[in-house]
N, C-alpha and C positions, 0 to 999 in steps of 0.2 A: 752833712745832710741838712737840708732845711727842716725847721720845726713843724712844718705843715703836717696835719694828721692824715693818715691813710685809714679810711674806714674799711672794716673787714668783716667777713662772715666765715665761721669755721664749721666744716662739715666732716665728721668722723664718728663712726659708730662706737668707738671705744672711749668710754668716759675718762679712763686714765690718760689716754693719749691727748684728749682735749685739755685735761687739767695741766699736763706737762707743757703743752704748747702755749697755753694761756699764761702760765707762769714765766716761761722763757721770753715771751713777747713783752710782758709787763716789765721784766727786769733788764732786757737787753735791746728791745725795739720799742721804746715808749711812744714812738711816733705812730704805731699801729693801734687803732682803736677798734676793739672787737665789739660789734653791734649785736651779734647773735651767734649762738652755738647750736648746732643741729646734729642729731644722731643718724639721720638718713637723708636720702636724696629728696623725697617729696617735701620734707620740712625745710631743706636747704633751698629749694626753688622758691617756696613761699617767703623765706627770709630775704633772699636776694631781691625778689620783686618788691618787697616792702621797704627794705633799707637802701637799695641801690648802692651797694658797696663798691669801692674801687678795687678791692682785692678779696679773693676767696682762697682759703686754705682748704684743700680738698683731698680726702683719702680716696683711694681707688677701689679696694676690695671692701664692699659693704653688702649687707643682706638686701635682697630684692632688686635693688638698682646699684650698679657700680658707678664710680665717679664719672666715667665717660658718658654715661647715659644722662647725667644731669644736663649736659650741653644740648641735648636734643629738645629740651624744654624752652630754649631761647633762640629766637630768630637771629638776634645780634648779640654777640658776646662783647659787652662794653666794659668788662672788668678784667683785671689781670688774675691769673690763676697760679698758685704754687701748690703742686701736688705733694702731699706728705705720704710717703709710701715705703714699703719694705720689699720692693720688687727685685727681679733678677738682673743679671748683667745685660741681657739683650734689651730689656726695658730701659735701662739707663742709657744705652746707646740711642734708643728711640727718642728719649727726652733731649739728649745732646743735639741730635741732627735736626730736631724741630725747634730748638731754642725755646722750649717750654721749661720753666723752672721746676725743680723738684728738690725735696729734702728727704733723705733717708731716715727711717726710724731705726734706732733711737736718734732723736734730733741732735745734731751737733750745733753748738751755739754760733760758732763762726760762720758755718754754712747758712744758718738761718739768717744771720745779719746780712750776708752777701745777697741771698735770694730776695730779701725785703728791699735792699738797696736797688737791685736790678729792676724789681717790680715798680718801684717808685719812679725810676728813670723812664720806664716804658709806658707809664700811665697815659701819656698823650699820644701814643702810637695807635694805629688802626689795624695792626696785623695780627691780633690775637687769634682771630678766626682762622687765618691762614696757617698759623703755627699749630693750632689744634687739629686742623684737617690733616696736616702732615703726620702729627703724632697718632691720631686715630687710624690713619691708613697703615702706619707702621705696625700697630698692634693687631690690626685686622688681618694683615697678610703675613705677619711675622717677617717682613722684609721691607726695609725703608727704600722708597723709590725716589724721594726728594730729600734735599738737605738745605737747611737754612744757613746761608752764609752771612755772618755779621759784617755790615758795612758802617761807615761813619754816620750815614744818614738813616740807617735802619737795617733791614734784612732783605736778602735776595734769595728766592727759592729756585733751586736748579735741580734738574733731573740728574741723579747720580750717574746714570749711563752716558750723560753728555760731557762728563769730565774726562778730558784726554790725559792730563797728568797734573801733578802738583809739584811745586818747586819751593823749597824753603828759602825764606828771606829774613833771617834773624828771628825775631819774635813773631813774624808774619809769614803768610804763605801765599804764593801766587797760584791761583787756580785757573788753569787753561781749559777752555771749553771747545766743543766741537765746532762752533761757529767762528772760531778764531779769536774770540774775546779773552781778555785776561782780567781776573778779579783779584785785587789785593785784599786778603782777609786777615783780621786781627786774631789769628789763631796760629800756634806753632804746627808744623807738619806732623808732630807727634800726636796731636789731637785727631787728625784725619786718619793716621795709621791705626789708632785705637778704635774709632767708630766704624772704620771700614774693615776691621779685622774680621776674617771669615768670609768676606766677599771674594769669590774665586777669581774675579777679573782684575783685582787691584793687587799690585806688588810694590813693596818698598825696595827699590833697586839700589838705592844709594842713600846716604844720610841726607842728601839734599833733594832727592826725587822720589816720587811715588807715581807709578804709571798704571793706566788702564790698558791691560794687555789686548783688549779688543781693537786698539788703535795702533798696534805694532805692525809696521810694514816689513821690517827686516831685522833679523837678529844676527849680529856678527860675532861669532864665538872667538875669533882671533883677537879682537881688541875689546871684547866685553861691552859692546854698545848696541843700542836699539835705535833704529830709524823709525820714527812715527809717521803716520799718514800725513801730518801737517808739515813734515820736513824737519822736525826737531830731532836731534840726536841726544839720547839719554844714556848715561854711563851706568853699567852694573858693577858694583863693588865685587872684587874677586871673591870675598868670603860669602857672597850671596849668589854666586853664579849657579852652584849646584841646586840651591833651593829654588831659584828661578826656573831652571830646566825641569825640576820636579813638578813645579806648578803648571808648566806648559803640558807635561804629560798628564797631570790630573785633569786638565781641561781638554784632553784629546786633541791638542794642537800640534803634536809633533809626529814625525815619521822618521825613525832611524836614529834619534838622539839617544 
């Protein structure tokens, strides 16, 4: 990484958490220069306006205002944010699908270094607001409706329900959309299986495929195949056939199976 400094503001109501993060940044991320430390959102807003940092380390659960409410004080979010949180599994999926960085408490050194590196690379981007909008919507509805797909040139935000199926391609995944377009994403299909876990309309039918059952036109039990609305045929692994049929029943999509 270049030696250029990343100016930063830290906002967390726990003094011990601020002390720990400050020490880890000093020892392992010397390129980060902490300009101010704040124990609440109002002080954090003042510090951001004063120092104009490139990066903000932000806790979520704080008295009076939570971390998300800090964002309402800014018309334009022209700084990167790394949330430092102790949230649950759903929240972690929300962070993943929005491409907003987070670090779990207690802070892991390697994950801290990765998050800082990613923030540094994204400093020139203009999509922080879009990522935050997806994240906030996910928390508000407890259901994420959009997902940020990482591309070579940035991020593409797509509606989850527009995804017809996903196809593994080594360390990448081809995401096929309702409009017929295909997007090559630098994530393994396992990533999508994890973040879409619990979505009743998505099913991992094969080690190479994950399908949105809303786009299934025909299910052939004889050869364990699915014909999709776009004409694509997807295979169901034999060991997943019973699970697939159960998911159809759970979605009230079967009669007589």
